[in-house]
N, C-alpha and C positions, 0 to 999 in steps of 0.2 A: 612096202610095209613100214620101213623105218621112218620115212618122211611123215607118214600118218601118225606113227607113234610119237614123233617129236612134236608135231602140231598139237596132238591131244594132251601131251604132258605140259606144254606151255599154256594151254587153256586152263588145265587144272591148277597150274601154278598161279595163274591170275586169280582164281577163286580163293586160293589159300592166302595170297597177298592181300586181297580185300578183307578177308577175315582177320589177318594180322593187323591191318590198318585200323580196324573197327573195335574188335573185342577187348583188347587191353585198355583202350581209351574208355570204353563203357565201363569196364571193371574198375578203373581208377575213379571215375566220377561217382559210381555207385558203391564203391568200397567193397567190391566183390573180388575176393582173393582168387577164386577159381578162374575167373575170366582173365585176371592178370597173369596167371600161371600158364595160360594157353600160348603166350607169346613165343616161348622157346620151342615147343614142338611145332607150332605153325611155321616158324622161321626155317627150321631144319627140313620139314616136309616140302615147303616151297622151293628151297635150295636144291634138294634132291631131284625135284621134277624139272627144274631148269637144267640141271646137269644131264638128265636123260635126254632133253631136247637137244642140247649141244652135242652129245655123243651121237645121237641119231644123225645130226648134220655131218659130223665127221665121217661116219660110216658111209653116208651118201657120196661124199667126196672120194673116199678111198676105194669105193666100189664103182666109181665112174657112173653114177646114176644120173644120166643126163635127161631123164624125164622130169628132174627137178630143175626149174628155170634158173635158179641161183647157181647151181652146180654147172649147168650147161654154159652159163655166161662167164664163169670164173675158173674153169678147170679144163684139162685136156688129157687125153689118154697118154700123151707123151710126156706129161709133166712129172718131174721127179717126185717121189712119195712125200718128201719133207715139204715141198711146195704145195702138195695137195692138202696137207694139214694146215699150213699157214694161209692157204686160200680160203679156209673157213672164215677167217676174219679179214679177208682181202678186199671186201667191198661192203657196201652199206648194210645190207640185211644181216649178213653173218657177223660183222663187226658189232652191230647192235646187240645180237644175241650174246656175243662174247662179253660185251659191256654189262649186260644183265647178269650173266654168269659171275662175273667178278663182283658186281654189287651184292649178289647173293652170298658170295664167298665171305665178304666183309660182314654181312648180316649174320652168318653162321658163326664167324669168329666172335662177334659180340655176344651171340646167344650162348656160346660155350663158356663165356666169361661172366655170364649174367649173375651167377651166384655170388660174385665178389662185389655186386652193387646192391644198394638198398632195395628192398622188395618193391617199392613204388617207383623206382627210377628205371631200372633195367627194362621192364616191359614197355614203358613209355618210349624209351629210346628205340626199341625194336618196332614199336608201332609207327614212329615217325619214319623209320627206314622202310617199313611196309608201305607207307603212302608213296614214298619215292619209287619203290618197286612196282606199285600199281601203275604209276605214270609211265614207266619205261616198258613194262609188259604190255600195257595198252597200245603204246606206240608201235611196239614190235608186232603185235597180233593184228592190229587194225590197219596199219599202213605199210608194214615192212616185213611181212612173214618170209623167211627163207625157204619155206617148204611148199611153195606154189608149184603145181605140176604143169608141165607143157602138154598142151593138147592141140592136134592129135598125135604129131610125130615128134620124136626126140632126135637131136643131131647125133651123128655117129661119133664124132671126136671131141666136141666141146669147143668153146670159144677161147679158152686159155686164160690164164691169170695175167693181169697187167704186168708187162716186163719190168716195170719199175719195182714191183714187189717181189720179183724172183731173186731174192737175195737174203743172205743170213741175217742182215741187220733188220730186215722187215719181218723176220720170224720172231725176233725177241723184242723189237722196239714197241709195237702196239700193246702187247700184253703188259709190259712193265709200265708203260705210260698210263694205260687204263687203271692199273692198280693205284697209281697216284691220284689221277683224276677222280675216280669213283670213291677212293678212300676218304676224301674230304666230306663225303656224305655222312660219315660217322661223327665227325666233329660237329656238323650241322645238326645231326640228330640229338647229340648230347645238349647243344645249345637250346634247341626247341624244347626238349624234355625238361631242361631246367626252367624255361619260361612257363611251361604248362604246370609243373609241380610247384613252382615258386622257390625251388631250391637253388638260389642264386649266390650261394656263398662260395668259398674256395674249393668245396668238394667237387663240384661239376668240372672245374678246370683241371683238377687232379685226375679225374677219370678220363677226360678227353685228351689230355696232353700226350700220353704214349701213342694213342691211335693217330693223332695229328702228326706226331714225329715220324711214325712209320709211313704214313701217306706221303709226307713231304720227301722222305728218303726215296720212295719208289718213283715219285714224280721227277725228282732230281736225276735219278738213273735213267728214266725214260727220255728226258730231254737230252741227256748226255749221249745216249745211244742214237737218238735222231740226228744230232749234230755229227756224230761220227759217221753215220750212214751217208748223210748228205755230202760229207767231205770226200769219201772214196767212191761213191756210186754215181753221182751226178756228173762227174768229170769236170767240174768248174774249179776245184781246189779250194773252195770256201767252206767254212764250218758253220756259218750262221748268216741268213739272208734277210732277216726281218720280214719273212713271209707272214701274211696275216694269220695263217693257221699255226705257224710256229709261235706267233705271239699269243694265240689262244691258249697254248699250254704254259707259256711263260707268265702270263698274268696271274693264274691261280698259284703258281710257284712263288711269285713275289708276295701276294696277299697271304699265302700259307706261311711264308717266312715271318711276316708280321704277326700272324696268329700264334705261331709257336712262341715268340717272345712275349706276346701279350698274355698268353696262358700262364707263362712262368710267373709274371707279376701278379696275376689274379690268384694263383695258387699260394705264392709265398706271402703276399701282403694284403690280399683282398681288395686291391684297387683295379682300376681299368675294367670293372665288370661289364659295364654297358658296351665299352669299346671292344672287349673280347667277344661278346655275343654278336655284335654287328660284323666283326671280322669273320666269324665262323659262317654267318649267313652270306657275307660278301664273297668269301672264297668259294663256297659251294655254287653260288650264282655264277661266278666266272667259269667254273667247270661246266655248268649247263650252257653258258654262253659259247664256250668252245665247242660243245656238241652241236649247238645251233649253227655256228659258222661253218663247221665241216659238212653238215648234212642238209643244209637248207638250199644250197645252190647259189647263195649270194656271193660266194667267193670262187674264183677260179685258181686252183692250186694243185700241186702234185699230191697234196695231202687230202684233197677233197674226195668224199665218198659219193655224194648224191647231188642231183640237180633238180629235185622235185620240190617246188614251192609248198605243196601240201604238207610234206614232212616238216618243212621249216616252221610252218604255222602251228603244227602240233607241238613241236618243242618250245616254240615261243609261248604258247598257251600254258604248257607245263611249267615253264620258267615263271610266268606271271602268277600262276596259282601257288606254286611252292614258295617262291620268294615273297610275293605279295602277302600270302597268309602268314608267313613267319614274321614279316615286318609289322603286320597288324597286331599279332600277338605281342611283339616287342613293345609296341606303342601302349598296349593295354597294361603291360607289366612295367612300364618305364619307371614308375615311382620306386619299385623294389630293386631295380637294377643299379640305382645310383650307389657310388662308393662314398664312404664316410671317412676313410683313412687318408690322412694327409702325408706329404713327403716334401723333403727340401729340394732346392734346385740342383744340388750336387749329389743327391742320392741316386742309387742305381735305377730307381723308378723313372727319374727324369731322363736319364740316358736312354733307357729302353723306350720311353715315350718318344724321344727325338728320333730314334731309329725307326719306330713304327710310322711316324709322320713321313719320314723320307721314303720308306718302303711304299707307303700309300700313294705318295706323289709319283714314284716311279711307276706304280701300277696304273694310275690314271693317265700318265704320259703315254704309256703303251696303248692303253684303251682308246685314248683320243686319236692316236696315230693309226690305229686299226679301223675304227669305226667312222672317222671323219670322211674318208672317201665314199663310204657306203651311204652315209646320210646326204652327202653332197649329190650323189647320183639319184637317190630316192626323191629329193626335193627338186629334181629337174634342173640343177645348176650346172650340169656337165659332169665329165669324168676327170678326176684328178688322181695323182699317184703320190702316196706318202711312203718314202723308202728310207734307205740307210742314212742319207744326209741328215734328215730330221731326227731320227732316233739317236745317231751318234752325237749330234750336236747338243741334244736336250738330255738324253739319258745318261751319257758318260760322266759329265761333271757331278750330277747328283749321286751317281753310284759311287764315285770316288769319295765324295763327302760322307756318304753313308759308311764307307769302310773306315774312315778316320774316326768317326764317333763309335763304330762298332767295337773297336779295340779298346776304347776307354771304359765302356760299360762294365766288363768283368772286374776291373780294378776297383770300382766304387763299392760302397756298402749300402745296404738298404736304409732308407729314410734320409740319412745325411752322411756326407763324406768330408773329412778335413781336407784343406787345400794342399797340405804337404803330401798327403797320401796319393794325390793325383799329380802334383807338380813335379816331383822328383822323377818318377818313371817316364812322364811325358818329355821332360827335358832330355833325359838319356835317349829316349827313342828318337827325338828330333835330331840330335847330334849324329846318332848312328845311321839313321835312315837317309839323312841328306848327304852325309859323307860317302856312304856306299853307293847311293844312286848317282851322285856327282862323278864318282870315280868310274863307274860303269859307262855312263854317258860319254865321258871324256875319252876313255879307251876305245869305245866302239863307235863313236861318232853319231850318237842318237841325238834327237831333238828335245825340245822342252816338254812336249807331251809325254815322251818316254821317261824323262827325268821325274816328272810329277807322279806318274803312275808307279814307277819302281820305288820311289820314295814312300808312297802310300803303302805299297806291299811290304816293304821293310819295316815300316812303322807298326803294322799289324803283327808281324812276326816278333819284333822286339817286345812289344807290350804283352803279347800272349805268353812268351817265355818268361818275362818278368812276373806276370801274375802267377803262372804255375810254380815258378821257383819260390816266390814269397809264400805260397801255401805249403809246399813240401818242406821248406826249411824252417817253418815255425815249430816251436816246441822242442822237445828233447828226444823224441823217438827215432830220429834219423830220416834221411830223405826217402829211402825206399819204402819203409813202413808207412810213412805219411802219404807217399804217392799211391800206395795200394789202397789207402783209406778214402781217397777222393772218389766221389760217386761217378758212375758211368755217364750220367747226364753231363757232368762237367767235361769229361774227356770227349764226349760227343760234340759239345760246343767247340772245344779246341780244334777238333778235327774238321768241323764244318767251317770254322773261320780260316784255318790254314788252307783248306780246299779252295776257298775263295781267292786266297793269295796266289796259290799255284795257278788257278785259272786266269787271274789277272795278268800274271807274268807271262803266261803262254799267249794271251791275247796281244799284249804289248809287243813281245818279241816277234811273233809271227806277222804282225802288222808292219813293223819298222825294219825288220832284218831278214826279209824273205825276198827272193827274186823269181820272176817268171818270164817266160819267153814263148811267143807264138811263132812257130817256125814252119818252113816248107822244106821237107827232108825227103830224100830218096834213099833206098837201101845202099849202105856204104858211106853216106854222109855223116859228118860229125858236127856237133855244136857245143859250145862252152857256156855254162850257166852257173854263176856263183862259185867259180873255181872247180866245177865238175865238168868232165868231158863226157858227152853222151853220143855214142855211136849207134846209128840206126842199122841193124844187121840185116833184117829180112822181114817179110810178111808172108804168112802161110794161111791157107784156107782150111778151116776145120768145120766139122758138123757136130753140133751139140744135140741133146735129146729133143729139143723143140726150137732150135735156132741154127743159123749158119754164121760162122765167125771168121772175121779177118783178124788174125792174131799176129801182132808185131813183136819183134825182139830188139831190145835196146840194152847195150852194155855200158855201164857208168864207170868212169875212172877218176881217181883223185891222185894228182901228182904222179901220173903214169901207172898207178896200181889199180887193178880192178876191184871195185867195191860192191857192185851189184849187177844182176841181170834182171831186166824188167820186161813183163809180157803184157802190154796193154791190148785190149780187144775192141773191135767194133762188131756188135752182134745184131743180126737181122732175125727177128722172130717171125716165122713164116705165117702162123695163124693170124696173128694181130697186125702183121705187116708194119711192124715198128722196129726202129733201129735204136739200140742202146749202146752207150759207151761204158766199158769197164776199164777204169784206170788201174795202172800198175804202180805199186808203192814199195819202197824200201824204207821201212820204218826205223827210226832211231830215237834215243832219248833226248837228243838235242837238235835233230833235224830229220826231215823226211825228204826223200827223193821221189818225185811224183811225175809220171809220164801219162798223158792222155792222148789217144789216137783219134784224130779228127776225121774229116772227110778226105776222100781221095781227090787230089787235084788234077792229076793226068794218069797216064798208064803207069808211071813209076812213083811220082811224088805224092806225099801225104801231108795234110795239115797236122801238126803235132804241137801239143801244149806241154811245156816242161817247167816244173816248179821245183825250187829248193826251199822247203818250208822250215823255218827256224822255230824250235820249241813248240811246235803245234800239238804234240801229244800231251803237253802239260795242261792244255785246255780240258781234256777229258780225264786226265789224272786228277785234276782239282775236282771235277764232278764226281769221281769215284770216292775221293776223300770226304766230300760233303755227304754223299749217300751213306757212307760208313758211319759218319758222325750222327746222322739222323737215326740210323738203326740202333746204334749204341745207346743213344738217349732213350729210344723207345723201350729198350731192354733193361733200363735201370731197375734194380731190385726194389728200390723204395716204393715204386708205384704199386707193386704186388703186395708188399707188406702193409701199406696204408689202406689198400682196398680191403684186405682181410680184416683190418682193425675197425672199419666203419660198421 
C-alpha cells in the first residue's frame, strides 16, 4: 500500500510542479495577479506530496518490505534501524528522491519568505524553481522510481546496504551535502528571475545573498563531513584523495565562494552585475554536473550511485536545457546587465575582482583535471589518470596566492583606497608572519613549502585582527560597544577567513609532521612510531548484527605511560560477502593516533598500519569555522530589514 501511495504522490507532485513552472510565468506576461499568487500554494502542495513519497519509502524500509526492488537491494532484516533509515538515500533511486525532497524544502523556504519580495519577483523565482523540480521529478519517475515492485517473489532477507555506507558519517554526510548542492538552485532562480523581470539592480543580489550564504555553509559542512568520514572509515589515513566525485562537490564550493563575494559587490556598489549572474548560473551548472558524474556511470568511485548510461543522458539533457536556456536569456538581456559604476585599482571592488578571478581559475583547474581523462577516453585516445600530483602542483600555489589577496580586501575601502591605508598593515603583517613562520620552521625542522604556507596563514590572521581592531577602536564609544555594532555579515566573513587559515595549518602540519608505518605484527609484538610505542595485545572474533569481526586491541604508550587503548576491526559482511576495515583512533587537539588492521599474514601475524597524525583535526575544525561563518552571514538582520523595506 505505502509504495503505491508514494508513487501516486510523486505523480501528483509532478503535476503541481508543472503548474508551478507555467502559471506564474503566464501571470507575469499577462499581468494577471491571480496567476502570480498561485506560486506559493502550488509550491507548498508540491513539497507536501514529495514528503509523502519520501515517508512512504522510509516506511517500506522500516517494515522490511522486500517486495519493493529498491528496498530488497539495499536493506536486510538484520540491518540496524538507523542504517535502515539512511539506506533510504543509500543508492541511486532513494538518493534522488531525497535530492528532490531537499529541493522542495528550499522551494518551500522561499515560498514562506515570498511576502518579503516584490509581488512580481517572488512568484517568478518560484516558477524557475518549479522548472528545476519538473526536471528532477521527471528523472525520478521515468528512469529511477524507488517504488518498483518485485514480481513474482520477494527475497526473505534482502540484499543489505553497501558496507561502506553502514557508518554514522554516511548517515549525516549526504543530507548536509545535498543541502548545499541543491541550495544553489535558489541563487540560480533569483538570477534567472532577475533576467526575466529585467530587475538587474542591486536588489536581486540583496535577496539572493543570504540564500547563497546558507547554501555555501551547508556545502562546506558536507565536504568537511565527507573528508572526516574518508579519514576514519576507509582505513588509508588520508583526508582528501582528489577523487573525481570529491571534485564534483568541491567545484561548486569554489564557484559558490566566488559568487558570495560577487554578490556583495553587486549589492553594495551595483557593479559586477553580469559577472554575478554568470556565476550564479555557473555554480548551479556545476551542481548539476556533479549529479551527472555521480549518476551517469562515467566514473568508478566509492561515491558513485549508478552505472546506467540512460540516466546520465537524461541528466545531461536536463543540464543542457536549464543552463542553455538561462544563458540564452542572459544573451538577450546582455545590454541591461552591464555595470556603469567605475572603481579604482586600489578599491575593494578591485581586490574582490582579483579574488573572483583566482577562484574561477581554481574551479577551472579542478574541472580540467576531472574531465580531461573522461574526454581522453571518449575520443578513443586511451586511458589516463589525473591525480594528486597534478592537483597539488597546480592548485596549491594559486590557493596560497588567493589567501594573500583575500586578507587585503577587507582593509580596503569601496571605490578607492589610499596607499598608506594598505601599506602600514601589510608591512606589519609581513614582519610578523615571516618572523613567526621562520621561527617555527627553524625549531621544528620543516622545509620551504611549510615556511611559505605558515607565513601566508599568519599573514591572514594578522591582517584580519588589524582590520577588526581598526573598526572597533574607531570613535569614542569604546571597543565592546563598537564590536557589538559590527554586523553579523562581517563576523561571518572573519570566521570563514580564519577557518581557511586553520584548515591550511592543519593541511601543512599533517603533511610535513606526521609519521606512518606498515608493520607485520603478532599479538605481543611492539613497534615505535613517532615516539609512541604500540603494543599488539590480541585479536578476538566477534559477531555483529550483520557481519563477523576480527577485533584487535592495541595499547599505546608515551615515555612509558599508557595514553590510549585502540580497537581496530576487520569486518566481513556475510550477505554482501565484503570485507571492511574499521580504523581505531585516539583523537587529540594536536595529534591523532591511528591504527588500521590489515590482512592476516599467517596464523599469528597481521598486517598493521600505524599513523601518528599531527594537527589533522584542524582541517575539519577550519571547515566548521567556515560553515559557522556562512550561517552567521546568512542570518544578518540587515537582509530581513531591507527586504521589508522594499
